[in-house]
Biopython code that builds the backbone (N, CA, C, O; Angstrom):
import numpy as np
from Bio.PDB.StructureBuilder import StructureBuilder

atoms = [
    (1, "UNK", "N", (3.459, 33.103, -16.949)),
    (1, "UNK", "CA", (2.482, 32.392, -17.759)),
    (1, "UNK", "C", (2.444, 32.940, -19.179)),
    (1, "UNK", "O", (2.455, 32.172, -20.141)),
    (2, "UNK", "N", (2.399, 34.253, -19.316)),
    (2, "UNK", "CA", (2.298, 34.864, -20.639)),
    (2, "UNK", "C", (3.556, 34.566, -21.450)),
    (2, "UNK", "O", (3.472, 34.279, -22.644)),
    (3, "UNK", "N", (4.710, 34.634, -20.813)),
    (3, "UNK", "CA", (5.958, 34.315, -21.516)),
    (3, "UNK", "C", (5.982, 32.842, -21.943)),
    (3, "UNK", "O", (6.362, 32.526, -23.071)),
    (4, "UNK", "N", (5.580, 31.952, -21.047)),
    (4, "UNK", "CA", (5.579, 30.518, -21.368)),
    (4, "UNK", "C", (4.592, 30.215, -22.495)),
    (4, "UNK", "O", (4.880, 29.403, -23.374)),
    (5, "UNK", "N", (3.443, 30.861, -22.468)),
    (5, "UNK", "CA", (2.443, 30.651, -23.521)),
    (5, "UNK", "C", (2.962, 31.132, -24.871)),
    (5, "UNK", "O", (2.843, 30.428, -25.873)),
    (6, "UNK", "N", (3.536, 32.329, -24.895)),
    (6, "UNK", "CA", (4.076, 32.852, -26.164)),
    (6, "UNK", "C", (5.184, 31.949, -26.688)),
    (6, "UNK", "O", (5.251, 31.685, -27.889)),
    (7, "UNK", "N", (6.037, 31.483, -25.819)),
    (7, "UNK", "CA", (7.127, 30.590, -26.236)),
    (7, "UNK", "C", (6.570, 29.277, -26.787)),
    (7, "UNK", "O", (7.047, 28.781, -27.808)),
    (8, "UNK", "N", (5.566, 28.716, -26.116)),
    (8, "UNK", "CA", (4.970, 27.457, -26.576)),
    (8, "UNK", "C", (4.312, 27.625, -27.945)),
    (8, "UNK", "O", (4.490, 26.785, -28.827)),
    (9, "UNK", "N", (3.564, 28.697, -28.122)),
    (9, "UNK", "CA", (2.890, 28.912, -29.407)),
    (9, "UNK", "C", (3.880, 29.249, -30.513)),
    (9, "UNK", "O", (3.648, 28.933, -31.680)),
    (10, "UNK", "N", (4.974, 29.885, -30.147)),
    (10, "UNK", "CA", (6.008, 30.232, -31.132)),
    (10, "UNK", "C", (6.786, 28.997, -31.588)),
    (10, "UNK", "O", (7.107, 28.856, -32.768)),
    (11, "UNK", "N", (7.080, 28.118, -30.656)),
    (11, "UNK", "CA", (7.943, 26.975, -30.975)),
    (11, "UNK", "C", (7.183, 25.736, -31.434)),
    (11, "UNK", "O", (7.753, 24.875, -32.104)),
    (12, "UNK", "N", (5.904, 25.636, -31.084)),
    (12, "UNK", "CA", (5.149, 24.423, -31.426)),
    (12, "UNK", "C", (3.967, 24.773, -32.330)),
    (12, "UNK", "O", (2.817, 24.824, -31.894)),
    (13, "UNK", "N", (4.286, 25.007, -33.588)),
    (13, "UNK", "CA", (3.262, 25.374, -34.569)),
    (13, "UNK", "C", (2.225, 24.270, -34.720)),
    (13, "UNK", "O", (1.053, 24.563, -34.955)),
    (14, "UNK", "N", (2.624, 23.015, -34.591)),
    (14, "UNK", "CA", (1.663, 21.914, -34.734)),
    (14, "UNK", "C", (0.601, 21.963, -33.636)),
    (14, "UNK", "O", (-0.581, 21.744, -33.898)),
    (15, "UNK", "N", (1.029, 22.250, -32.409)),
    (15, "UNK", "CA", (0.068, 22.331, -31.307)),
    (15, "UNK", "C", (-0.903, 23.490, -31.523)),
    (15, "UNK", "O", (-2.110, 23.331, -31.342)),
    (16, "UNK", "N", (-0.381, 24.653, -31.908)),
    (16, "UNK", "CA", (-1.231, 25.816, -32.144)),
    (16, "UNK", "C", (-2.233, 25.526, -33.255)),
    (16, "UNK", "O", (-3.408, 25.873, -33.135)),
    (17, "UNK", "N", (-1.782, 24.897, -34.328)),
    (17, "UNK", "CA", (-2.673, 24.580, -35.449)),
    (17, "UNK", "C", (-3.698, 23.515, -35.066)),
    (17, "UNK", "O", (-4.844, 23.561, -35.512)),
    (18, "UNK", "N", (-3.283, 22.556, -34.239)),
    (18, "UNK", "CA", (-4.216, 21.535, -33.758)),
    (18, "UNK", "C", (-5.326, 22.186, -32.942)),
    (18, "UNK", "O", (-6.502, 21.874, -33.130)),
    (19, "UNK", "N", (-4.959, 23.087, -32.038)),
    (19, "UNK", "CA", (-5.969, 23.790, -31.246)),
    (19, "UNK", "C", (-6.919, 24.571, -32.150)),
    (19, "UNK", "O", (-8.136, 24.535, -31.965)),
    (20, "UNK", "N", (-6.363, 25.265, -33.111)),
    (20, "UNK", "CA", (-7.172, 26.064, -34.028)),
    (20, "UNK", "C", (-8.128, 25.168, -34.815)),
    (20, "UNK", "O", (-9.302, 25.498, -34.978)),
    (21, "UNK", "N", (-7.624, 24.044, -35.297)),
    (21, "UNK", "CA", (-8.470, 23.123, -36.072)),
    (21, "UNK", "C", (-9.609, 22.577, -35.224)),
    (21, "UNK", "O", (-10.752, 22.512, -35.677)),
    (22, "UNK", "N", (-9.296, 22.185, -33.992)),
    (22, "UNK", "CA", (-10.328, 21.615, -33.129)),
    (22, "UNK", "C", (-11.389, 22.653, -32.786)),
    (22, "UNK", "O", (-12.573, 22.324, -32.712)),
    (23, "UNK", "N", (-10.982, 23.894, -32.576)),
    (23, "UNK", "CA", (-11.951, 24.949, -32.289)),
    (23, "UNK", "C", (-12.867, 25.182, -33.492)),
    (23, "UNK", "O", (-14.070, 25.389, -33.331)),
    (24, "UNK", "N", (-12.300, 25.148, -34.684)),
    (24, "UNK", "CA", (-13.099, 25.362, -35.888)),
    (24, "UNK", "C", (-13.987, 24.167, -36.211)),
    (24, "UNK", "O", (-15.123, 24.337, -36.655)),
    (25, "UNK", "N", (-13.477, 22.963, -35.991)),
    (25, "UNK", "CA", (-14.229, 21.759, -36.321)),
    (25, "UNK", "C", (-15.422, 21.574, -35.388)),
    (25, "UNK", "O", (-16.504, 21.186, -35.827)),
    (26, "UNK", "N", (-15.223, 21.851, -34.108)),
    (26, "UNK", "CA", (-16.317, 21.795, -33.148)),
    (26, "UNK", "C", (-16.775, 20.414, -32.733)),
    (26, "UNK", "O", (-17.890, 20.270, -32.230)),
    (27, "UNK", "N", (-15.954, 19.389, -32.925)),
    (27, "UNK", "CA", (-16.319, 18.044, -32.496)),
    (27, "UNK", "C", (-16.341, 18.006, -30.959)),
    (27, "UNK", "O", (-15.320, 18.248, -30.314)),
    (28, "UNK", "N", (-17.492, 17.706, -30.391)),
    (28, "UNK", "CA", (-17.675, 17.769, -28.947)),
    (28, "UNK", "C", (-16.712, 16.850, -28.184)),
    (28, "UNK", "O", (-16.165, 17.249, -27.155)),
    (29, "UNK", "N", (-16.506, 15.659, -28.667)),
    (29, "UNK", "CA", (-15.618, 14.719, -27.977)),
    (29, "UNK", "C", (-14.181, 15.196, -27.944)),
    (29, "UNK", "O", (-13.523, 15.139, -26.905)),
    (30, "UNK", "N", (-13.696, 15.664, -29.080)),
    (30, "UNK", "CA", (-12.301, 16.136, -29.133)),
    (30, "UNK", "C", (-12.133, 17.447, -28.369)),
    (30, "UNK", "O", (-11.093, 17.671, -27.749)),
    (31, "UNK", "N", (-13.148, 18.318, -28.406)),
    (31, "UNK", "CA", (-13.078, 19.557, -27.634)),
    (31, "UNK", "C", (-13.069, 19.260, -26.131)),
    (31, "UNK", "O", (-12.349, 19.907, -25.371)),
    (32, "UNK", "N", (-13.866, 18.285, -25.713)),
    (32, "UNK", "CA", (-13.884, 17.905, -24.295)),
    (32, "UNK", "C", (-12.521, 17.368, -23.877)),
    (32, "UNK", "O", (-12.036, 17.683, -22.790)),
    (33, "UNK", "N", (-11.904, 16.562, -24.730)),
    (33, "UNK", "CA", (-10.567, 16.043, -24.442)),
    (33, "UNK", "C", (-9.561, 17.188, -24.338)),
    (33, "UNK", "O", (-8.767, 17.231, -23.399)),
    (34, "UNK", "N", (-9.591, 18.109, -25.291)),
    (34, "UNK", "CA", (-8.690, 19.256, -25.297)),
    (34, "UNK", "C", (-8.881, 20.092, -24.036)),
    (34, "UNK", "O", (-7.903, 20.509, -23.415)),
    (35, "UNK", "N", (-10.115, 20.334, -23.659)),
    (35, "UNK", "CA", (-10.403, 21.124, -22.464)),
    (35, "UNK", "C", (-9.925, 20.421, -21.205)),
    (35, "UNK", "O", (-9.283, 21.031, -20.350)),
    (36, "UNK", "N", (-10.232, 19.160, -21.094)),
    (36, "UNK", "CA", (-9.954, 18.420, -19.868)),
    (36, "UNK", "C", (-8.469, 18.151, -19.656)),
    (36, "UNK", "O", (-7.966, 18.318, -18.545)),
    (37, "UNK", "N", (-7.775, 17.744, -20.685)),
    (37, "UNK", "CA", (-6.403, 17.292, -20.505)),
    (37, "UNK", "C", (-5.334, 18.314, -20.872)),
    (37, "UNK", "O", (-4.163, 18.115, -20.547)),
    (38, "UNK", "N", (-5.705, 19.392, -21.534)),
    (38, "UNK", "CA", (-4.688, 20.365, -21.932)),
    (38, "UNK", "C", (-5.009, 21.743, -21.368)),
    (38, "UNK", "O", (-4.214, 22.291, -20.604)),
    (39, "UNK", "N", (-6.128, 22.300, -21.719)),
    (39, "UNK", "CA", (-6.439, 23.676, -21.327)),
    (39, "UNK", "C", (-6.668, 23.785, -19.823)),
    (39, "UNK", "O", (-6.122, 24.684, -19.184)),
    (40, "UNK", "N", (-7.459, 22.895, -19.252)),
    (40, "UNK", "CA", (-7.793, 22.985, -17.838)),
    (40, "UNK", "C", (-6.565, 22.910, -16.945)),
    (40, "UNK", "O", (-6.517, 23.569, -15.906)),
    (41, "UNK", "N", (-5.575, 22.120, -17.331)),
    (41, "UNK", "CA", (-4.361, 21.988, -16.530)),
    (41, "UNK", "C", (-3.609, 23.318, -16.408)),
    (41, "UNK", "O", (-2.906, 23.555, -15.425)),
    (42, "UNK", "N", (-3.764, 24.169, -17.407)),
    (42, "UNK", "CA", (-3.105, 25.473, -17.403)),
    (42, "UNK", "C", (-4.050, 26.556, -16.888)),
    (42, "UNK", "O", (-3.641, 27.435, -16.130)),
    (43, "UNK", "N", (-5.304, 26.489, -17.303)),
    (43, "UNK", "CA", (-6.230, 27.564, -16.991)),
    (43, "UNK", "C", (-6.577, 27.638, -15.507)),
    (43, "UNK", "O", (-6.698, 28.739, -14.971)),
    (44, "UNK", "N", (-6.738, 26.515, -14.834)),
    (44, "UNK", "CA", (-7.129, 26.548, -13.420)),
    (44, "UNK", "C", (-6.103, 27.274, -12.544)),
    (44, "UNK", "O", (-6.491, 28.165, -11.789)),
    (45, "UNK", "N", (-4.814, 26.931, -12.612)),
    (45, "UNK", "CA", (-3.859, 27.685, -11.796)),
    (45, "UNK", "C", (-3.739, 29.146, -12.228)),
    (45, "UNK", "O", (-3.516, 30.027, -11.398)),
    (46, "UNK", "N", (-3.886, 29.399, -13.525)),
    (46, "UNK", "CA", (-3.815, 30.774, -14.014)),
    (46, "UNK", "C", (-4.998, 31.583, -13.481)),
    (46, "UNK", "O", (-4.832, 32.740, -13.096)),
    (47, "UNK", "N", (-6.183, 30.988, -13.457)),
    (47, "UNK", "CA", (-7.347, 31.672, -12.917)),
    (47, "UNK", "C", (-7.160, 31.975, -11.430)),
    (47, "UNK", "O", (-7.570, 33.035, -10.958)),
    (48, "UNK", "N", (-6.550, 31.056, -10.698)),
    (48, "UNK", "CA", (-6.289, 31.302, -9.272)),
    (48, "UNK", "C", (-5.352, 32.494, -9.098)),
    (48, "UNK", "O", (-5.557, 33.324, -8.212)),
    (49, "UNK", "N", (-4.333, 32.578, -9.935)),
    (49, "UNK", "CA", (-3.418, 33.716, -9.886)),
    (49, "UNK", "C", (-4.154, 35.013, -10.211)),
    (49, "UNK", "O", (-3.989, 36.015, -9.514)),
    (50, "UNK", "N", (-4.956, 34.996, -11.255)),
    (50, "UNK", "CA", (-5.701, 36.198, -11.639)),
    (50, "UNK", "C", (-6.659, 36.628, -10.542)),
    (50, "UNK", "O", (-6.827, 37.824, -10.304)),
    (51, "UNK", "N", (-7.284, 35.681, -9.877)),
    (51, "UNK", "CA", (-8.199, 35.995, -8.776)),
    (51, "UNK", "C", (-7.438, 36.654, -7.631)),
    (51, "UNK", "O", (-7.969, 37.543, -6.965)),
    (52, "UNK", "N", (-6.213, 36.228, -7.399)),
    (52, "UNK", "CA", (-5.387, 36.852, -6.360)),
    (52, "UNK", "C", (-4.992, 38.267, -6.764)),
    (52, "UNK", "O", (-5.029, 39.189, -5.949)),
    (53, "UNK", "N", (-4.612, 38.429, -8.035)),
    (53, "UNK", "CA", (-4.164, 39.741, -8.514)),
    (53, "UNK", "C", (-5.305, 40.741, -8.646)),
    (53, "UNK", "O", (-5.120, 41.936, -8.416)),
    (54, "UNK", "N", (-6.480, 40.251, -9.014)),
    (54, "UNK", "CA", (-7.619, 41.143, -9.260)),
    (54, "UNK", "C", (-8.900, 40.451, -8.784)),
    (54, "UNK", "O", (-9.662, 39.932, -9.599)),
    (55, "UNK", "N", (-9.144, 40.440, -7.441)),
    (55, "UNK", "CA", (-10.285, 39.700, -6.889)),
    (55, "UNK", "C", (-11.649, 40.120, -7.435)),
    (55, "UNK", "O", (-12.587, 39.323, -7.414)),
    (56, "UNK", "N", (-11.778, 41.352, -7.923)),
    (56, "UNK", "CA", (-13.065, 41.823, -8.413)),
    (56, "UNK", "C", (-13.332, 41.426, -9.864)),
    (56, "UNK", "O", (-14.406, 41.715, -10.393)),
    (57, "UNK", "N", (-12.387, 40.778, -10.503)),
    (57, "UNK", "CA", (-12.509, 40.425, -11.922)),
    (57, "UNK", "C", (-13.090, 39.024, -12.101)),
    (57, "UNK", "O", (-13.057, 38.200, -11.188)),
    (58, "UNK", "N", (-13.614, 38.777, -13.283)),
    (58, "UNK", "CA", (-14.065, 37.443, -13.674)),
    (58, "UNK", "C", (-12.823, 36.697, -14.171)),
    (58, "UNK", "O", (-12.414, 36.865, -15.320)),
    (59, "UNK", "N", (-12.234, 35.886, -13.316)),
    (59, "UNK", "CA", (-10.966, 35.220, -13.634)),
    (59, "UNK", "C", (-11.078, 34.298, -14.838)),
    (59, "UNK", "O", (-10.120, 34.156, -15.598)),
    (60, "UNK", "N", (-12.223, 33.676, -15.022)),
    (60, "UNK", "CA", (-12.405, 32.783, -16.168)),
    (60, "UNK", "C", (-12.356, 33.580, -17.469)),
    (60, "UNK", "O", (-11.613, 33.234, -18.387)),
    (61, "UNK", "N", (-13.144, 34.638, -17.543)),
    (61, "UNK", "CA", (-13.158, 35.476, -18.734)),
    (61, "UNK", "C", (-11.789, 36.103, -18.976)),
    (61, "UNK", "O", (-11.300, 36.120, -20.106)),
    (62, "UNK", "N", (-11.181, 36.611, -17.928)),
    (62, "UNK", "CA", (-9.879, 37.252, -18.061)),
    (62, "UNK", "C", (-8.820, 36.276, -18.573)),
    (62, "UNK", "O", (-7.993, 36.641, -19.409)),
    (63, "UNK", "N", (-8.840, 35.042, -18.077)),
    (63, "UNK", "CA", (-7.859, 34.050, -18.541)),
    (63, "UNK", "C", (-8.052, 33.750, -20.023)),
    (63, "UNK", "O", (-7.075, 33.591, -20.757)),
    (64, "UNK", "N", (-9.301, 33.671, -20.466)),
    (64, "UNK", "CA", (-9.572, 33.425, -21.891)),
    (64, "UNK", "C", (-9.119, 34.597, -22.752)),
    (64, "UNK", "O", (-8.571, 34.399, -23.836)),
    (65, "UNK", "N", (-9.344, 35.812, -22.275)),
    (65, "UNK", "CA", (-8.950, 36.987, -23.053)),
    (65, "UNK", "C", (-7.427, 37.099, -23.176)),
    (65, "UNK", "O", (-6.910, 37.452, -24.236)),
    (66, "UNK", "N", (-6.722, 36.800, -22.098)),
    (66, "UNK", "CA", (-5.253, 36.858, -22.144)),
    (66, "UNK", "C", (-4.713, 35.777, -23.071)),
    (66, "UNK", "O", (-3.826, 36.044, -23.883)),
    (67, "UNK", "N", (-5.237, 34.565, -22.958)),
    (67, "UNK", "CA", (-4.844, 33.492, -23.871)),
    (67, "UNK", "C", (-5.104, 33.923, -25.314)),
    (67, "UNK", "O", (-4.265, 33.715, -26.190)),
    (68, "UNK", "N", (-6.260, 34.519, -25.552)),
    (68, "UNK", "CA", (-6.607, 34.959, -26.903)),
    (68, "UNK", "C", (-5.680, 36.034, -27.430)),
    (68, "UNK", "O", (-5.351, 36.036, -28.617)),
    (69, "UNK", "N", (-5.247, 36.957, -26.567)),
    (69, "UNK", "CA", (-4.330, 38.007, -27.016)),
    (69, "UNK", "C", (-3.027, 37.409, -27.539)),
    (69, "UNK", "O", (-2.526, 37.805, -28.592)),
    (70, "UNK", "N", (-2.496, 36.466, -26.800)),
    (70, "UNK", "CA", (-1.229, 35.850, -27.210)),
    (70, "UNK", "C", (-1.444, 34.980, -28.444)),
    (70, "UNK", "O", (-0.694, 35.072, -29.416)),
    (71, "UNK", "N", (-2.461, 34.144, -28.400)),
    (71, "UNK", "CA", (-2.718, 33.197, -29.490)),
    (71, "UNK", "C", (-3.022, 33.910, -30.806)),
    (71, "UNK", "O", (-2.631, 33.433, -31.871)),
    (72, "UNK", "N", (-3.711, 35.040, -30.743)),
    (72, "UNK", "CA", (-4.102, 35.743, -31.960)),
    (72, "UNK", "C", (-2.898, 36.149, -32.810)),
    (72, "UNK", "O", (-2.957, 36.093, -34.039)),
    (73, "UNK", "N", (-1.822, 36.553, -32.168)),
    (73, "UNK", "CA", (-0.632, 36.930, -32.933)),
    (73, "UNK", "C", (-0.169, 35.768, -33.810)),
    (73, "UNK", "O", (0.164, 35.961, -34.979)),
    (74, "UNK", "N", (-0.149, 34.579, -33.248)),
    (74, "UNK", "CA", (0.325, 33.410, -34.000)),
    (74, "UNK", "C", (-0.712, 32.917, -35.003)),
    (74, "UNK", "O", (-0.353, 32.373, -36.047)),
    (75, "UNK", "N", (-2.000, 33.101, -34.694)),
    (75, "UNK", "CA", (-3.041, 32.723, -35.650)),
    (75, "UNK", "C", (-3.002, 33.595, -36.900)),
    (75, "UNK", "O", (-3.426, 33.158, -37.969)),
    (76, "UNK", "N", (-2.507, 34.804, -36.780)),
    (76, "UNK", "CA", (-2.436, 35.738, -37.911)),
    (76, "UNK", "C", (-1.234, 35.474, -38.826)),
    (76, "UNK", "O", (-1.133, 36.088, -39.889)),
    (77, "UNK", "N", (-0.344, 34.597, -38.446)),
    (77, "UNK", "CA", (0.901, 34.364, -39.188)),
    (77, "UNK", "C", (0.676, 34.073, -40.679)),
    (77, "UNK", "O", (1.407, 34.631, -41.497)),
    (78, "UNK", "N", (-0.289, 33.233, -41.083)),
    (78, "UNK", "CA", (-0.459, 32.974, -42.521)),
    (78, "UNK", "C", (-0.897, 34.209, -43.313)),
    (78, "UNK", "O", (-0.593, 34.324, -44.500)),
    (79, "UNK", "N", (-1.598, 35.118, -42.670)),
    (79, "UNK", "CA", (-2.090, 36.312, -43.334)),
    (79, "UNK", "C", (-1.058, 37.442, -43.373)),
    (79, "UNK", "O", (-1.080, 38.286, -44.269)),
    (80, "UNK", "N", (-0.170, 37.445, -42.404)),
    (80, "UNK", "CA", (0.767, 38.556, -42.228)),
    (80, "UNK", "C", (1.599, 38.908, -43.464)),
    (80, "UNK", "O", (1.835, 40.097, -43.679)),
    (81, "UNK", "N", (2.061, 37.960, -44.296)),
    (81, "UNK", "CA", (2.853, 38.337, -45.471)),
    (81, "UNK", "C", (2.097, 39.214, -46.470)),
    (81, "UNK", "O", (2.713, 39.900, -47.287)),
    (82, "UNK", "N", (0.775, 39.193, -46.406)),
    (82, "UNK", "CA", (-0.032, 39.947, -47.360)),
    (82, "UNK", "C", (-0.490, 41.297, -46.815)),
    (82, "UNK", "O", (-1.150, 42.059, -47.521)),
    (83, "UNK", "N", (-0.151, 41.590, -45.588)),
    (83, "UNK", "CA", (-0.540, 42.846, -44.959)),
    (83, "UNK", "C", (0.541, 43.898, -45.157)),
    (83, "UNK", "O", (1.706, 43.558, -45.361)),
    (84, "UNK", "N", (0.164, 45.178, -45.100)),
    (84, "UNK", "CA", (1.180, 46.230, -45.209)),
    (84, "UNK", "C", (2.267, 46.112, -44.142)),
    (84, "UNK", "O", (3.406, 46.523, -44.362)),
    (85, "UNK", "N", (1.914, 45.555, -42.995)),
    (85, "UNK", "CA", (2.889, 45.398, -41.919)),
    (85, "UNK", "C", (3.893, 44.282, -42.196)),
    (85, "UNK", "O", (4.769, 44.022, -41.370)),
    (86, "UNK", "N", (3.778, 43.618, -43.350)),
    (86, "UNK", "CA", (4.694, 42.521, -43.679)),
    (86, "UNK", "C", (6.138, 42.995, -43.713)),
    (86, "UNK", "O", (7.065, 42.199, -43.562)),
    (87, "UNK", "N", (6.320, 44.271, -43.909)),
    (87, "UNK", "CA", (7.679, 44.812, -43.931)),
    (87, "UNK", "C", (8.265, 44.939, -42.524)),
    (87, "UNK", "O", (9.461, 45.179, -42.362)),
    (88, "UNK", "N", (7.416, 44.777, -41.515)),
    (88, "UNK", "CA", (7.871, 44.870, -40.129)),
    (88, "UNK", "C", (8.574, 43.567, -39.743)),
    (88, "UNK", "O", (8.176, 42.492, -40.190)),
    (89, "UNK", "N", (9.606, 43.661, -38.923)),
    (89, "UNK", "CA", (10.268, 42.429, -38.478)),
    (89, "UNK", "C", (9.338, 41.603, -37.590)),
    (89, "UNK", "O", (8.547, 42.147, -36.820)),
    (90, "UNK", "N", (9.447, 40.313, -37.709)),
    (90, "UNK", "CA", (8.627, 39.397, -36.913)),
    (90, "UNK", "C", (9.110, 39.412, -35.462)),
    (90, "UNK", "O", (10.282, 39.136, -35.204)),
    (91, "UNK", "N", (8.229, 39.730, -34.513)),
    (91, "UNK", "CA", (8.668, 39.741, -33.118)),
    (91, "UNK", "C", (8.870, 38.320, -32.600)),
    (91, "UNK", "O", (8.197, 37.383, -33.028)),
    (92, "UNK", "N", (9.785, 38.187, -31.695)),
    (92, "UNK", "CA", (9.994, 36.908, -31.031)),
    (92, "UNK", "C", (8.986, 36.740, -29.907)),
    (92, "UNK", "O", (8.248, 37.675, -29.596)),
    (93, "UNK", "N", (8.944, 35.566, -29.294)),
    (93, "UNK", "CA", (7.960, 35.320, -28.241)),
    (93, "UNK", "C", (8.122, 36.243, -27.035)),
    (93, "UNK", "O", (7.131, 36.600, -26.398)),
    (94, "UNK", "N", (9.350, 36.631, -26.712)),
    (94, "UNK", "CA", (9.546, 37.539, -25.577)),
    (94, "UNK", "C", (8.899, 38.894, -25.858)),
    (94, "UNK", "O", (8.286, 39.486, -24.970)),
    (95, "UNK", "N", (9.032, 39.380, -27.079)),
    (95, "UNK", "CA", (8.433, 40.666, -27.422)),
    (95, "UNK", "C", (6.903, 40.576, -27.439)),
    (95, "UNK", "O", (6.223, 41.509, -27.013)),
    (96, "UNK", "N", (6.371, 39.470, -27.922)),
    (96, "UNK", "CA", (4.920, 39.273, -27.909)),
    (96, "UNK", "C", (4.423, 39.296, -26.458)),
    (96, "UNK", "O", (3.458, 39.990, -26.137)),
    (97, "UNK", "N", (5.087, 38.537, -25.590)),
    (97, "UNK", "CA", (4.682, 38.473, -24.180)),
    (97, "UNK", "C", (4.804, 39.831, -23.503)),
    (97, "UNK", "O", (3.895, 40.242, -22.782)),
    (98, "UNK", "N", (5.885, 40.517, -23.717)),
    (98, "UNK", "CA", (6.082, 41.825, -23.088)),
    (98, "UNK", "C", (5.055, 42.843, -23.563)),
    (98, "UNK", "O", (4.624, 43.688, -22.778)),
    (99, "UNK", "N", (4.658, 42.783, -24.810)),
    (99, "UNK", "CA", (3.644, 43.701, -25.322)),
    (99, "UNK", "C", (2.292, 43.415, -24.684)),
    (99, "UNK", "O", (1.580, 44.340, -24.293)),
    (100, "UNK", "N", (1.938, 42.144, -24.580)),
    (100, "UNK", "CA", (0.683, 41.775, -23.920)),
    (100, "UNK", "C", (0.715, 42.229, -22.458)),
    (100, "UNK", "O", (-0.264, 42.783, -21.958)),
    (101, "UNK", "N", (1.825, 41.997, -21.781)),
    (101, "UNK", "CA", (1.934, 42.402, -20.381)),
    (101, "UNK", "C", (1.866, 43.917, -20.225)),
    (101, "UNK", "O", (1.298, 44.409, -19.250)),
    (102, "UNK", "N", (2.428, 44.656, -21.158)),
    (102, "UNK", "CA", (2.366, 46.118, -21.103)),
    (102, "UNK", "C", (0.922, 46.602, -21.244)),
    (102, "UNK", "O", (0.532, 47.585, -20.615)),
    (103, "UNK", "N", (0.138, 45.917, -22.062)),
    (103, "UNK", "CA", (-1.273, 46.269, -22.213)),
    (103, "UNK", "C", (-2.027, 45.948, -20.922)),
    (103, "UNK", "O", (-2.901, 46.712, -20.511)),
    (104, "UNK", "N", (-1.700, 44.835, -20.285)),
    (104, "UNK", "CA", (-2.414, 44.384, -19.092)),
    (104, "UNK", "C", (-1.977, 45.085, -17.804)),
    (104, "UNK", "O", (-2.763, 45.185, -16.862)),
    (105, "UNK", "N", (-0.776, 45.556, -17.755)),
    (105, "UNK", "CA", (-0.191, 46.076, -16.511)),
    (105, "UNK", "C", (-1.056, 47.133, -15.819)),
    (105, "UNK", "O", (-1.247, 47.035, -14.607)),
    (106, "UNK", "N", (-1.584, 48.126, -16.516)),
    (106, "UNK", "CA", (-2.419, 49.106, -15.813)),
    (106, "UNK", "C", (-3.662, 48.491, -15.160)),
    (106, "UNK", "O", (-4.115, 48.961, -14.116)),
    (107, "UNK", "N", (-4.198, 47.460, -15.766)),
    (107, "UNK", "CA", (-5.390, 46.795, -15.232)),
    (107, "UNK", "C", (-5.099, 46.136, -13.880)),
    (107, "UNK", "O", (-5.971, 46.074, -13.014)),
    (108, "UNK", "N", (-3.890, 45.653, -13.710)),
    (108, "UNK", "CA", (-3.534, 44.954, -12.471)),
    (108, "UNK", "C", (-2.850, 45.852, -11.448)),
    (108, "UNK", "O", (-2.507, 45.394, -10.358)),
    (109, "UNK", "N", (-2.648, 47.111, -11.780)),
    (109, "UNK", "CA", (-2.024, 48.042, -10.838)),
    (109, "UNK", "C", (-2.950, 48.265, -9.664)),
    (109, "UNK", "O", (-4.121, 48.592, -9.855)),
    (110, "UNK", "N", (-2.442, 48.091, -8.432)),
    (110, "UNK", "CA", (-3.303, 48.265, -7.247)),
    (110, "UNK", "C", (-3.881, 49.673, -7.175)),
    (110, "UNK", "O", (-3.191, 50.666, -7.408)),
    (111, "UNK", "N", (-5.160, 49.728, -6.848)),
    (111, "UNK", "CA", (-5.823, 51.007, -6.661)),
    (111, "UNK", "C", (-6.270, 51.701, -7.931)),
    (111, "UNK", "O", (-6.906, 52.753, -7.864)),
    (112, "UNK", "N", (-5.953, 51.138, -9.086)),
    (112, "UNK", "CA", (-6.353, 51.771, -10.356)),
    (112, "UNK", "C", (-7.800, 51.391, -10.667)),
    (112, "UNK", "O", (-8.206, 50.253, -10.436)),
    (113, "UNK", "N", (-8.574, 52.337, -11.190)),
    (113, "UNK", "CA", (-9.945, 51.985, -11.590)),
    (113, "UNK", "C", (-9.944, 51.084, -12.823)),
    (113, "UNK", "O", (-8.996, 51.087, -13.608)),
    (114, "UNK", "N", (-11.009, 50.320, -12.980)),
    (114, "UNK", "CA", (-11.106, 49.438, -14.139)),
    (114, "UNK", "C", (-11.706, 50.162, -15.309)),
    (114, "UNK", "O", (-11.867, 49.577, -16.381)),
]
sb = StructureBuilder()
sb.init_structure("model")
sb.init_model(0)
sb.init_chain("A")
sb.init_seg("    ")
for serial, (resi, resn, name, xyz) in enumerate(atoms, 1):
    if name == "N":
        sb.init_residue(resn, " ", resi, " ")
    sb.init_atom(name, np.array(xyz, "f"), 0.0, 1.0, " ", f" {name:<3s}", serial, name[0])
structure = sb.get_structure()
């Protein structure tokens, strides 16, 4: 899921920008459409997976936080040229996904405290 999300956000800038615009605009009708026909189709199965991996967690909150971790990298793209890190090479979607997974991995390790 994380790899597919990073790849989608990396390759489809129009979709990422559309989501960002709708979130900022706050039009209830368009947000309901976005939630019902796009986000829910992905979030529901992802939440089921998260519930299996970590039954004690709030799968809804966790799914939103993981989506946000991946999405934030791409949302920062317009600002990145002006940051000191602009000299750093731009990571590809696989590197973005692997970094997010490396951050999450200890949380999903069996028997580890939260």
